PDB file of N, CA, C and O in Angstrom, chain B, residues numbered from 101:
ATOM      1  N   UNK B 101      17.033 -11.318   0.890  1.00  0.00           N
ATOM      2  CA  UNK B 101      16.405 -12.154  -0.220  1.00  0.00           C
ATOM      3  C   UNK B 101      17.615 -12.463  -1.117  1.00  0.00           C
ATOM      4  O   UNK B 101      17.863 -11.900  -2.183  1.00  0.00           O
ATOM      5  N   UNK B 102      18.320 -13.420  -0.544  1.00  0.00           N
ATOM      6  CA  UNK B 102      19.482 -14.064  -1.303  1.00  0.00           C
ATOM      7  C   UNK B 102      19.059 -14.969  -2.277  1.00  0.00           C
ATOM      8  O   UNK B 102      19.619 -15.077  -3.368  1.00  0.00           O
ATOM      9  N   UNK B 103      18.119 -15.606  -1.934  1.00  0.00           N
ATOM     10  CA  UNK B 103      17.509 -16.911  -2.606  1.00  0.00           C
ATOM     11  C   UNK B 103      16.679 -16.739  -3.757  1.00  0.00           C
ATOM     12  O   UNK B 103      16.261 -15.582  -3.778  1.00  0.00           O
ATOM     13  N   UNK B 104      16.282 -17.399  -4.696  1.00  0.00           N
ATOM     14  CA  UNK B 104      15.715 -17.276  -5.949  1.00  0.00           C
ATOM     15  C   UNK B 104      14.068 -16.920  -5.831  1.00  0.00           C
ATOM     16  O   UNK B 104      13.396 -16.053  -6.390  1.00  0.00           O
ATOM     17  N   UNK B 105      13.685 -18.066  -4.767  1.00  0.00           N
ATOM     18  CA  UNK B 105      12.347 -18.388  -4.632  1.00  0.00           C
ATOM     19  C   UNK B 105      11.768 -17.654  -3.403  1.00  0.00           C
ATOM     20  O   UNK B 105      12.349 -17.748  -2.322  1.00  0.00           O
ATOM     21  N   UNK B 106      10.667 -16.942  -3.534  1.00  0.00           N
ATOM     22  CA  UNK B 106      10.194 -16.096  -2.488  1.00  0.00           C
ATOM     23  C   UNK B 106       9.008 -17.070  -1.847  1.00  0.00           C
ATOM     24  O   UNK B 106       8.248 -17.837  -2.438  1.00  0.00           O
ATOM     25  N   UNK B 107       9.118 -16.769  -0.423  1.00  0.00           N
ATOM     26  CA  UNK B 107       7.726 -17.402   0.064  1.00  0.00           C
ATOM     27  C   UNK B 107       6.753 -16.301   0.115  1.00  0.00           C
ATOM     28  O   UNK B 107       7.081 -15.148  -0.164  1.00  0.00           O
ATOM     29  N   UNK B 108       5.442 -16.668   0.500  1.00  0.00           N
ATOM     30  CA  UNK B 108       4.265 -15.950   0.147  1.00  0.00           C
ATOM     31  C   UNK B 108       4.267 -14.416   0.912  1.00  0.00           C
ATOM     32  O   UNK B 108       3.781 -13.389   0.437  1.00  0.00           O
ATOM     33  N   UNK B 109       4.960 -14.559   2.242  1.00  0.00           N
ATOM     34  CA  UNK B 109       5.186 -13.149   3.020  1.00  0.00           C
ATOM     35  C   UNK B 109       6.307 -12.300   2.016  1.00  0.00           C
ATOM     36  O   UNK B 109       6.132 -11.090   1.873  1.00  0.00           O
ATOM     37  N   UNK B 110       7.191 -12.821   1.489  1.00  0.00           N
ATOM     38  CA  UNK B 110       7.919 -12.078   0.960  1.00  0.00           C
ATOM     39  C   UNK B 110       7.397 -11.512  -0.635  1.00  0.00           C
ATOM     40  O   UNK B 110       7.660 -10.438  -1.176  1.00  0.00           O
ATOM     41  N   UNK B 111       6.847 -12.273  -0.971  1.00  0.00           N
ATOM     42  CA  UNK B 111       6.083 -12.341  -2.254  1.00  0.00           C
ATOM     43  C   UNK B 111       5.029 -10.968  -2.314  1.00  0.00           C
ATOM     44  O   UNK B 111       4.902 -10.187  -3.257  1.00  0.00           O
ATOM     45  N   UNK B 112       4.362 -10.948  -1.062  1.00  0.00           N
ATOM     46  CA  UNK B 112       3.378  -9.749  -0.632  1.00  0.00           C
ATOM     47  C   UNK B 112       4.080  -8.631  -0.539  1.00  0.00           C
ATOM     48  O   UNK B 112       3.733  -7.644  -1.187  1.00  0.00           O
ATOM     49  N   UNK B 113       5.304  -8.605   0.376  1.00  0.00           N
ATOM     50  CA  UNK B 113       5.935  -7.588   0.470  1.00  0.00           C
ATOM     51  C   UNK B 113       6.551  -6.618  -0.927  1.00  0.00           C
ATOM     52  O   UNK B 113       6.641  -5.394  -1.025  1.00  0.00           O
ATOM     53  N   UNK B 114       6.931  -7.748  -1.958  1.00  0.00           N
ATOM     54  CA  UNK B 114       7.743  -7.203  -3.134  1.00  0.00           C
ATOM     55  C   UNK B 114       6.241  -6.536  -3.985  1.00  0.00           C
ATOM     56  O   UNK B 114       6.206  -5.485  -4.625  1.00  0.00           O
ATOM     57  N   UNK B 115       5.305  -7.317  -3.798  1.00  0.00           N
ATOM     58  CA  UNK B 115       4.205  -6.740  -4.702  1.00  0.00           C
ATOM     59  C   UNK B 115       3.738  -5.339  -4.007  1.00  0.00           C
ATOM     60  O   UNK B 115       3.461  -4.420  -4.778  1.00  0.00           O
ATOM     61  N   UNK B 116       3.653  -5.161  -2.899  1.00  0.00           N
ATOM     62  CA  UNK B 116       3.419  -4.085  -2.228  1.00  0.00           C
ATOM     63  C   UNK B 116       4.586  -3.021  -2.553  1.00  0.00           C
ATOM     64  O   UNK B 116       4.150  -1.953  -2.983  1.00  0.00           O
ATOM     65  N   UNK B 117       5.636  -3.086  -2.461  1.00  0.00           N
ATOM     66  CA  UNK B 117       6.656  -2.233  -3.151  1.00  0.00           C
ATOM     67  C   UNK B 117       6.686  -2.059  -4.541  1.00  0.00           C
ATOM     68  O   UNK B 117       7.183  -1.067  -5.073  1.00  0.00           O
ATOM     69  N   UNK B 118       6.174  -2.987  -5.143  1.00  0.00           N
ATOM     70  CA  UNK B 118       5.905  -2.820  -6.736  1.00  0.00           C
ATOM     71  C   UNK B 118       4.861  -1.873  -7.164  1.00  0.00           C
ATOM     72  O   UNK B 118       4.972  -1.245  -8.217  1.00  0.00           O
ATOM     73  N   UNK B 119       3.759  -1.742  -6.308  1.00  0.00           N
ATOM     74  CA  UNK B 119       2.767  -0.723  -6.265  1.00  0.00           C
ATOM     75  C   UNK B 119       3.170   0.530  -6.135  1.00  0.00           C
ATOM     76  O   UNK B 119       2.450   1.335  -6.726  1.00  0.00           O
ATOM     77  N   UNK B 120       4.331   1.098  -5.402  1.00  0.00           N
ATOM     78  CA  UNK B 120       4.621   2.009  -5.250  1.00  0.00           C
ATOM     79  C   UNK B 120       6.246   2.421  -6.051  1.00  0.00           C
ATOM     80  O   UNK B 120       7.086   3.281  -5.783  1.00  0.00           O
ATOM     81  N   UNK B 121       6.190   1.576  -6.901  1.00  0.00           N
ATOM     82  CA  UNK B 121       7.453   1.576  -7.701  1.00  0.00           C
ATOM     83  C   UNK B 121       9.201   1.664  -6.981  1.00  0.00           C
ATOM     84  O   UNK B 121      10.211   2.279  -7.323  1.00  0.00           O
ATOM     85  N   UNK B 122       8.873   0.681  -5.819  1.00  0.00           N
ATOM     86  CA  UNK B 122      10.055   0.956  -5.221  1.00  0.00           C
ATOM     87  C   UNK B 122      10.684  -0.557  -5.052  1.00  0.00           C
ATOM     88  O   UNK B 122      11.313  -0.892  -4.049  1.00  0.00           O
ATOM     89  N   UNK B 123      10.403  -1.508  -6.279  1.00  0.00           N
ATOM     90  CA  UNK B 123      11.131  -2.832  -5.895  1.00  0.00           C
ATOM     91  C   UNK B 123      11.966  -2.436  -7.201  1.00  0.00           C
ATOM     92  O   UNK B 123      11.897  -1.469  -7.961  1.00  0.00           O
ATOM     93  N   UNK B 124      12.894  -3.723  -7.152  1.00  0.00           N
ATOM     94  CA  UNK B 124      13.939  -3.768  -8.035  1.00  0.00           C
ATOM     95  C   UNK B 124      13.672  -4.631  -9.283  1.00  0.00           C
ATOM     96  O   UNK B 124      12.534  -5.066  -9.460  1.00  0.00           O
ATOM     97  N   UNK B 125      14.505  -4.861 -10.023  1.00  0.00           N
ATOM     98  CA  UNK B 125      14.080  -5.669 -11.154  1.00  0.00           C
ATOM     99  C   UNK B 125      14.254  -7.229 -10.566  1.00  0.00           C
ATOM    100  O   UNK B 125      13.493  -8.143 -10.885  1.00  0.00           O
ATOM    101  N   UNK B 126      15.251  -7.356  -9.763  1.00  0.00           N
ATOM    102  CA  UNK B 126      15.601  -8.516  -9.578  1.00  0.00           C
ATOM    103  C   UNK B 126      14.166  -9.256  -8.395  1.00  0.00           C
ATOM    104  O   UNK B 126      13.901 -10.448  -8.243  1.00  0.00           O
ATOM    105  N   UNK B 127      13.652  -8.345  -7.897  1.00  0.00           N
ATOM    106  CA  UNK B 127      12.682  -8.468  -6.913  1.00  0.00           C
ATOM    107  C   UNK B 127      11.368  -8.690  -7.800  1.00  0.00           C
ATOM    108  O   UNK B 127      10.562  -9.595  -7.585  1.00  0.00           O
ATOM    109  N   UNK B 128      11.294  -8.048  -8.496  1.00  0.00           N
ATOM    110  CA  UNK B 128       9.927  -8.203  -9.360  1.00  0.00           C
ATOM    111  C   UNK B 128      10.090  -9.453 -10.298  1.00  0.00           C
ATOM    112  O   UNK B 128       9.167 -10.132 -10.748  1.00  0.00           O
ATOM    113  N   UNK B 129      11.305  -9.614 -10.488  1.00  0.00           N
ATOM    114  CA  UNK B 129      11.600 -11.282 -11.435  1.00  0.00           C
ATOM    115  C   UNK B 129      11.088 -12.389 -10.458  1.00  0.00           C
ATOM    116  O   UNK B 129      10.311 -13.290 -10.775  1.00  0.00           O
ATOM    117  N   UNK B 130      11.557 -12.217  -9.404  1.00  0.00           N
ATOM    118  CA  UNK B 130      11.287 -13.234  -8.313  1.00  0.00           C
ATOM    119  C   UNK B 130       9.820 -13.220  -7.748  1.00  0.00           C
ATOM    120  O   UNK B 130       9.440 -14.231  -7.156  1.00  0.00           O
ATOM    121  N   UNK B 131       9.147 -12.378  -7.856  1.00  0.00           N
ATOM    122  CA  UNK B 131       7.617 -12.130  -7.646  1.00  0.00           C
ATOM    123  C   UNK B 131       6.762 -12.869  -8.940  1.00  0.00           C
ATOM    124  O   UNK B 131       5.708 -13.495  -8.828  1.00  0.00           O
ATOM    125  N   UNK B 132       7.501 -12.620 -10.151  1.00  0.00           N
ATOM    126  CA  UNK B 132       6.831 -13.074 -11.318  1.00  0.00           C
ATOM    127  C   UNK B 132       7.035 -14.778 -11.154  1.00  0.00           C
ATOM    128  O   UNK B 132       6.072 -15.520 -11.347  1.00  0.00           O
ATOM    129  N   UNK B 133       8.241 -15.261 -10.819  1.00  0.00           N
ATOM    130  CA  UNK B 133       8.470 -16.692 -10.626  1.00  0.00           C
ATOM    131  C   UNK B 133       7.651 -17.246  -9.694  1.00  0.00           C
ATOM    132  O   UNK B 133       7.017 -18.270  -9.949  1.00  0.00           O
ATOM    133  N   UNK B 134       7.567 -16.522  -8.321  1.00  0.00           N
ATOM    134  CA  UNK B 134       6.692 -17.067  -7.523  1.00  0.00           C
ATOM    135  C   UNK B 134       5.216 -17.315  -7.822  1.00  0.00           C
ATOM    136  O   UNK B 134       4.606 -18.329  -7.484  1.00  0.00           O
ATOM    137  N   UNK B 135       4.621 -16.103  -8.606  1.00  0.00           N
ATOM    138  CA  UNK B 135       3.119 -16.094  -9.015  1.00  0.00           C
ATOM    139  C   UNK B 135       2.803 -17.324 -10.062  1.00  0.00           C
ATOM    140  O   UNK B 135       1.663 -17.775 -10.174  1.00  0.00           O
ATOM    141  N   UNK B 136       3.872 -17.803 -10.786  1.00  0.00           N
ATOM    142  CA  UNK B 136       3.631 -18.985 -11.799  1.00  0.00           C
ATOM    143  C   UNK B 136       3.294 -20.015 -10.976  1.00  0.00           C
ATOM    144  O   UNK B 136       2.446 -20.795 -11.411  1.00  0.00           O
ATOM    145  N   UNK B 137       3.864 -20.259  -9.620  1.00  0.00           N
ATOM    146  CA  UNK B 137       3.567 -21.644  -8.736  1.00  0.00           C
ATOM    147  C   UNK B 137       2.330 -21.157  -7.785  1.00  0.00           C
ATOM    148  O   UNK B 137       1.453 -21.966  -7.480  1.00  0.00           O
ATOM    149  N   UNK B 138       2.298 -20.027  -7.403  1.00  0.00           N
ATOM    150  CA  UNK B 138       1.283 -19.803  -6.360  1.00  0.00           C
ATOM    151  C   UNK B 138       0.108 -18.780  -6.970  1.00  0.00           C
ATOM    152  O   UNK B 138       0.273 -17.665  -7.465  1.00  0.00           O
ATOM    153  N   UNK B 139      -1.113 -19.513  -6.774  1.00  0.00           N
ATOM    154  CA  UNK B 139      -2.327 -18.864  -7.455  1.00  0.00           C
ATOM    155  C   UNK B 139      -2.688 -17.719  -6.526  1.00  0.00           C
ATOM    156  O   UNK B 139      -3.071 -16.643  -6.986  1.00  0.00           O
ATOM    157  N   UNK B 140      -2.564 -17.954  -5.138  1.00  0.00           N
ATOM    158  CA  UNK B 140      -3.127 -16.800  -4.156  1.00  0.00           C
ATOM    159  C   UNK B 140      -2.551 -15.625  -4.340  1.00  0.00           C
ATOM    160  O   UNK B 140      -3.152 -14.552  -4.387  1.00  0.00           O
ATOM    161  N   UNK B 141      -1.028 -15.835  -4.482  1.00  0.00           N
ATOM    162  CA  UNK B 141       0.033 -14.579  -4.503  1.00  0.00           C
ATOM    163  C   UNK B 141      -0.460 -13.956  -6.049  1.00  0.00           C
ATOM    164  O   UNK B 141      -0.520 -12.761  -6.338  1.00  0.00           O
ATOM    165  N   UNK B 142      -0.759 -15.008  -6.860  1.00  0.00           N
ATOM    166  CA  UNK B 142      -0.754 -14.233  -8.318  1.00  0.00           C
ATOM    167  C   UNK B 142      -2.470 -13.425  -8.371  1.00  0.00           C
ATOM    168  O   UNK B 142      -2.750 -12.442  -9.057  1.00  0.00           O
ATOM    169  N   UNK B 143      -3.138 -13.955  -7.719  1.00  0.00           N
ATOM    170  CA  UNK B 143      -4.434 -13.247  -7.560  1.00  0.00           C
ATOM    171  C   UNK B 143      -4.482 -11.821  -6.830  1.00  0.00           C
ATOM    172  O   UNK B 143      -5.046 -10.799  -7.219  1.00  0.00           O
ATOM    173  N   UNK B 144      -3.621 -12.068  -5.487  1.00  0.00           N
ATOM    174  CA  UNK B 144      -3.266 -10.712  -4.895  1.00  0.00           C
ATOM    175  C   UNK B 144      -2.541  -9.747  -5.572  1.00  0.00           C
ATOM    176  O   UNK B 144      -2.893  -8.573  -5.454  1.00  0.00           O
ATOM    177  N   UNK B 145      -1.380 -10.100  -6.413  1.00  0.00           N
ATOM    178  CA  UNK B 145      -0.822  -9.213  -7.442  1.00  0.00           C
ATOM    179  C   UNK B 145      -1.508  -8.798  -8.225  1.00  0.00           C
ATOM    180  O   UNK B 145      -1.429  -7.577  -8.358  1.00  0.00           O
ATOM    181  N   UNK B 146      -2.470  -9.501  -9.097  1.00  0.00           N
ATOM    182  CA  UNK B 146      -3.536  -8.743  -9.754  1.00  0.00           C
ATOM    183  C   UNK B 146      -4.448  -7.788  -9.295  1.00  0.00           C
ATOM    184  O   UNK B 146      -4.624  -6.715  -9.873  1.00  0.00           O
ATOM    185  N   UNK B 147      -5.055  -8.145  -8.246  1.00  0.00           N
ATOM    186  CA  UNK B 147      -5.907  -7.386  -7.396  1.00  0.00           C
ATOM    187  C   UNK B 147      -5.306  -5.968  -7.086  1.00  0.00           C
ATOM    188  O   UNK B 147      -5.900  -4.896  -7.206  1.00  0.00           O
ATOM    189  N   UNK B 148      -3.635  -6.225  -6.540  1.00  0.00           N
ATOM    190  CA  UNK B 148      -2.842  -4.921  -6.185  1.00  0.00           C
ATOM    191  C   UNK B 148      -2.876  -3.922  -7.224  1.00  0.00           C
ATOM    192  O   UNK B 148      -3.086  -2.723  -7.040  1.00  0.00           O
ATOM    193  N   UNK B 149      -2.615  -4.594  -8.529  1.00  0.00           N
ATOM    194  CA  UNK B 149      -2.269  -3.616  -9.973  1.00  0.00           C
ATOM    195  C   UNK B 149      -3.559  -2.954 -10.265  1.00  0.00           C
ATOM    196  O   UNK B 149      -3.614  -1.799 -10.689  1.00  0.00           O
ATOM    197  N   UNK B 150      -4.724  -3.781 -10.006  1.00  0.00           N
ATOM    198  CA  UNK B 150      -6.111  -3.302 -10.450  1.00  0.00           C
ATOM    199  C   UNK B 150      -6.213  -2.011  -9.540  1.00  0.00           C
ATOM    200  O   UNK B 150      -6.484  -0.943 -10.088  1.00  0.00           O
ATOM    201  N   UNK B 151      -6.026  -2.057  -8.299  1.00  0.00           N
ATOM    202  CA  UNK B 151      -6.284  -0.986  -7.546  1.00  0.00           C
ATOM    203  C   UNK B 151      -5.139   0.210  -7.634  1.00  0.00           C
ATOM    204  O   UNK B 151      -5.459   1.383  -7.443  1.00  0.00           O
ATOM    205  N   UNK B 152      -4.091  -0.091  -7.869  1.00  0.00           N
ATOM    206  CA  UNK B 152      -3.068   1.098  -8.124  1.00  0.00           C
ATOM    207  C   UNK B 152      -3.500   1.611  -9.626  1.00  0.00           C
ATOM    208  O   UNK B 152      -3.129   2.767  -9.831  1.00  0.00           O
ATOM    209  N   UNK B 153      -4.094   1.097 -10.548  1.00  0.00           N
ATOM    210  CA  UNK B 153      -4.437   1.610 -12.006  1.00  0.00           C
ATOM    211  C   UNK B 153      -5.609   2.504 -11.487  1.00  0.00           C
ATOM    212  O   UNK B 153      -5.595   3.723 -11.654  1.00  0.00           O
ATOM    213  N   UNK B 154      -6.795   1.739 -10.742  1.00  0.00           N
ATOM    214  CA  UNK B 154      -7.901   2.604 -10.451  1.00  0.00           C
ATOM    215  C   UNK B 154      -7.769   3.909  -9.581  1.00  0.00           C
ATOM    216  O   UNK B 154      -8.506   4.882  -9.738  1.00  0.00           O
ATOM    217  N   UNK B 155      -6.744   3.835  -8.634  1.00  0.00           N
ATOM    218  CA  UNK B 155      -6.323   5.230  -7.919  1.00  0.00           C
ATOM    219  C   UNK B 155      -5.583   5.975  -9.008  1.00  0.00           C
ATOM    220  O   UNK B 155      -5.915   7.160  -9.043  1.00  0.00           O
ATOM    221  N   UNK B 156      -4.687   5.632  -9.898  1.00  0.00           N
ATOM    222  CA  UNK B 156      -4.104   6.587 -10.780  1.00  0.00           C
ATOM    223  C   UNK B 156      -5.122   7.288 -11.646  1.00  0.00           C
ATOM    224  O   UNK B 156      -5.131   8.497 -11.876  1.00  0.00           O
ATOM    225  N   UNK B 157      -5.908   6.467 -12.064  1.00  0.00           N
ATOM    226  CA  UNK B 157      -7.165   6.887 -12.913  1.00  0.00           C
ATOM    227  C   UNK B 157      -8.192   7.862 -12.270  1.00  0.00           C
ATOM    228  O   UNK B 157      -9.000   8.478 -12.965  1.00  0.00           O
ATOM    229  N   UNK B 158      -8.129   7.987 -10.853  1.00  0.00           N
ATOM    230  CA  UNK B 158      -9.134   8.524 -10.549  1.00  0.00           C
ATOM    231  C   UNK B 158      -9.094  10.155 -10.259  1.00  0.00           C
ATOM    232  O   UNK B 158     -10.062  10.889 -10.057  1.00  0.00           O
ATOM    233  N   UNK B 159      -7.831  10.472 -10.295  1.00  0.00           N
ATOM    234  CA  UNK B 159      -7.577  11.944 -10.243  1.00  0.00           C
ATOM    235  C   UNK B 159      -8.020  12.397  -8.625  1.00  0.00           C
ATOM    236  O   UNK B 159      -8.411  13.522  -8.310  1.00  0.00           O
ATOM    237  N   UNK B 160      -7.900  11.545  -7.947  1.00  0.00           N
ATOM    238  CA  UNK B 160      -7.971  12.015  -6.489  1.00  0.00           C
ATOM    239  C   UNK B 160      -7.002  13.301  -6.254  1.00  0.00           C
ATOM    240  O   UNK B 160      -5.882  13.378  -6.759  1.00  0.00           O
ATOM    241  N   UNK B 161      -7.553  14.259  -5.455  1.00  0.00           N
ATOM    242  CA  UNK B 161      -6.758  15.283  -4.952  1.00  0.00           C
ATOM    243  C   UNK B 161      -6.665  15.241  -3.371  1.00  0.00           C
ATOM    244  O   UNK B 161      -7.705  15.192  -2.714  1.00  0.00           O
ATOM    245  N   UNK B 162      -5.346  15.261  -2.721  1.00  0.00           N
ATOM    246  CA  UNK B 162      -5.570  14.977  -1.392  1.00  0.00           C
ATOM    247  C   UNK B 162      -5.143  16.665  -0.730  1.00  0.00           C
ATOM    248  O   UNK B 162      -4.718  17.589  -1.422  1.00  0.00           O
ATOM    249  N   UNK B 163      -5.362  16.706   0.555  1.00  0.00           N
ATOM    250  CA  UNK B 163      -5.478  17.694   1.121  1.00  0.00           C
ATOM    251  C   UNK B 163      -3.797  18.137   1.404  1.00  0.00           C
ATOM    252  O   UNK B 163      -2.890  17.331   1.613  1.00  0.00           O
ATOM    253  N   UNK B 164      -3.683  19.461   1.353  1.00  0.00           N
ATOM    254  CA  UNK B 164      -1.958  19.610   1.655  1.00  0.00           C
ATOM    255  C   UNK B 164      -2.006  19.750   3.122  1.00  0.00           C
ATOM    256  O   UNK B 164      -3.062  19.769   3.755  1.00  0.00           O
ATOM    257  N   UNK B 165      -0.831  19.849   3.645  1.00  0.00           N
ATOM    258  CA  UNK B 165      -0.253  19.447   4.879  1.00  0.00           C
ATOM    259  C   UNK B 165      -0.918  20.294   6.123  1.00  0.00           C
ATOM    260  O   UNK B 165      -1.160  19.865   7.252  1.00  0.00           O
ATOM    261  N   UNK B 166      -1.162  21.708   5.569  1.00  0.00           N
ATOM    262  CA  UNK B 166      -1.554  22.725   6.493  1.00  0.00           C
ATOM    263  C   UNK B 166      -3.185  22.274   6.768  1.00  0.00           C
ATOM    264  O   UNK B 166      -3.629  22.313   7.916  1.00  0.00           O
ATOM    265  N   UNK B 167      -3.866  21.929   5.844  1.00  0.00           N
ATOM    266  CA  UNK B 167      -5.306  21.549   5.973  1.00  0.00           C
ATOM    267  C   UNK B 167      -5.440  20.212   6.899  1.00  0.00           C
ATOM    268  O   UNK B 167      -6.382  20.020   7.669  1.00  0.00           O
ATOM    269  N   UNK B 168      -4.322  19.299   6.697  1.00  0.00           N
ATOM    270  CA  UNK B 168      -4.329  18.214   7.449  1.00  0.00           C
ATOM    271  C   UNK B 168      -4.366  18.347   8.766  1.00  0.00           C
ATOM    272  O   UNK B 168      -5.166  17.866   9.569  1.00  0.00           O
ATOM    273  N   UNK B 169      -3.323  19.124   8.959  1.00  0.00           N
ATOM    274  CA  UNK B 169      -3.071  19.765  10.536  1.00  0.00           C
ATOM    275  C   UNK B 169      -4.289  20.487  11.319  1.00  0.00           C
ATOM    276  O   UNK B 169      -4.664  20.295  12.476  1.00  0.00           O
ATOM    277  N   UNK B 170      -4.769  21.331  10.390  1.00  0.00           N
ATOM    278  CA  UNK B 170      -5.905  21.944  10.919  1.00  0.00           C
ATOM    279  C   UNK B 170      -7.138  21.027  11.396  1.00  0.00           C
ATOM    280  O   UNK B 170      -7.833  21.253  12.387  1.00  0.00           O
ATOM    281  N   UNK B 171      -7.259  20.088  10.617  1.00  0.00           N
ATOM    282  CA  UNK B 171      -8.162  19.082  10.579  1.00  0.00           C
ATOM    283  C   UNK B 171      -7.997  18.412  12.018  1.00  0.00           C
ATOM    284  O   UNK B 171      -8.879  18.295  12.868  1.00  0.00           O
ATOM    285  N   UNK B 172      -6.806  18.041  12.092  1.00  0.00           N
ATOM    286  CA  UNK B 172      -6.347  17.162  13.360  1.00  0.00           C
ATOM    287  C   UNK B 172      -6.625  17.976  14.501  1.00  0.00           C
ATOM    288  O   UNK B 172      -7.305  17.536  15.428  1.00  0.00           O
ATOM    289  N   UNK B 173      -6.032  19.417  14.501  1.00  0.00           N
ATOM    290  CA  UNK B 173      -6.303  20.136  15.540  1.00  0.00           C
ATOM    291  C   UNK B 173      -7.402  20.312  15.943  1.00  0.00           C
ATOM    292  O   UNK B 173      -7.551  20.291  17.164  1.00  0.00           O
ATOM    293  N   UNK B 174      -8.481  20.531  15.143  1.00  0.00           N
ATOM    294  CA  UNK B 174     -10.094  20.701  15.333  1.00  0.00           C
ATOM    295  C   UNK B 174     -10.456  19.152  15.929  1.00  0.00           C
ATOM    296  O   UNK B 174     -11.096  19.142  16.981  1.00  0.00           O
ATOM    297  N   UNK B 175     -10.151  18.058  15.431  1.00  0.00           N
ATOM    298  CA  UNK B 175     -10.358  16.950  16.095  1.00  0.00           C
ATOM    299  C   UNK B 175     -10.094  16.999  17.640  1.00  0.00           C
ATOM    300  O   UNK B 175     -10.934  17.016  18.539  1.00  0.00           O
ATOM    301  N   UNK B 176      -8.647  17.017  17.739  1.00  0.00           N
ATOM    302  CA  UNK B 176      -8.143  17.297  18.990  1.00  0.00           C
ATOM    303  C   UNK B 176      -8.846  17.949  20.029  1.00  0.00           C
ATOM    304  O   UNK B 176      -9.059  17.494  21.153  1.00  0.00           O
ATOM    305  N   UNK B 177      -9.178  18.997  19.597  1.00  0.00           N
ATOM    306  CA  UNK B 177      -9.890  20.179  20.515  1.00  0.00           C
ATOM    307  C   UNK B 177     -11.522  19.505  20.950  1.00  0.00           C
ATOM    308  O   UNK B 177     -12.060  19.515  22.057  1.00  0.00           O
ATOM    309  N   UNK B 178     -11.968  19.019  19.818  1.00  0.00           N
ATOM    310  CA  UNK B 178     -13.144  18.655  20.291  1.00  0.00           C
ATOM    311  C   UNK B 178     -13.362  17.602  21.224  1.00  0.00           C
ATOM    312  O   UNK B 178     -14.118  17.506  22.191  1.00  0.00           O
ATOM    313  N   UNK B 179     -12.369  16.691  20.616  1.00  0.00           N
ATOM    314  CA  UNK B 179     -12.188  15.290  21.563  1.00  0.00           C
ATOM    315  C   UNK B 179     -11.970  15.691  23.224  1.00  0.00           C
ATOM    316  O   UNK B 179     -12.469  15.104  24.184  1.00  0.00           O
ATOM    317  N   UNK B 180     -11.135  16.787  23.241  1.00  0.00           N
ATOM    318  CA  UNK B 180     -10.723  17.238  24.566  1.00  0.00           C
ATOM    319  C   UNK B 180     -11.926  17.948  25.220  1.00  0.00           C
ATOM    320  O   UNK B 180     -12.075  17.821  26.436  1.00  0.00           O
ATOM    321  N   UNK B 181     -12.665  18.575  24.609  1.00  0.00           N
ATOM    322  CA  UNK B 181     -13.961  19.020  25.382  1.00  0.00           C
ATOM    323  C   UNK B 181     -14.771  17.942  25.653  1.00  0.00           C
ATOM    324  O   UNK B 181     -15.273  17.959  26.777  1.00  0.00           O
ATOM    325  N   UNK B 182     -15.068  16.914  24.872  1.00  0.00           N
ATOM    326  CA  UNK B 182     -15.904  15.785  25.212  1.00  0.00           C
ATOM    327  C   UNK B 182     -15.169  15.103  26.541  1.00  0.00           C
ATOM    328  O   UNK B 182     -15.815  14.937  27.576  1.00  0.00           O
ATOM    329  N   UNK B 183     -13.866  14.749  26.440  1.00  0.00           N
ATOM    330  CA  UNK B 183     -13.456  14.175  27.526  1.00  0.00           C
ATOM    331  C   UNK B 183     -13.411  15.073  28.720  1.00  0.00           C
ATOM    332  O   UNK B 183     -13.370  14.461  29.787  1.00  0.00           O
ATOM    333  N   UNK B 184     -13.410  16.200  28.787  1.00  0.00           N
ATOM    334  CA  UNK B 184     -13.581  17.120  29.910  1.00  0.00           C
ATOM    335  C   UNK B 184     -15.114  17.261  30.588  1.00  0.00           C
ATOM    336  O   UNK B 184     -15.370  17.625  31.736  1.00  0.00           O
ATOM    337  N   UNK B 185     -16.020  16.878  29.574  1.00  0.00           N
ATOM    338  CA  UNK B 185     -17.429  16.706  29.902  1.00  0.00           C
ATOM    339  C   UNK B 185     -17.553  15.443  30.942  1.00  0.00           C
ATOM    340  O   UNK B 185     -18.339  15.487  31.888  1.00  0.00           O
ATOM    341  N   UNK B 186     -16.903  14.575  30.742  1.00  0.00           N
ATOM    342  CA  UNK B 186     -17.233  13.269  31.181  1.00  0.00           C
ATOM    343  C   UNK B 186     -16.474  13.132  32.454  1.00  0.00           C
ATOM    344  O   UNK B 186     -16.544  12.089  33.105  1.00  0.00           O
TER     345      UNK B 186
END
């Protein structure tokens, strides 16, 4: 991204990186500049920020890795049983 203006695809990528705080200051600046002229990307960015804020405020707890692996193993076992019956 050596240029000053982003296309919509690049703007979307920067918007997504910003959601996870992985974008640089220059990328965020270019996104802001792009959204001045592009109403579609401006709306996408706005909704992306709303989603990020809603998730942060929801206090969602995730399963730990051990629980995830256990669930995956159970699903695979059940799937294997079903496939054997066919």
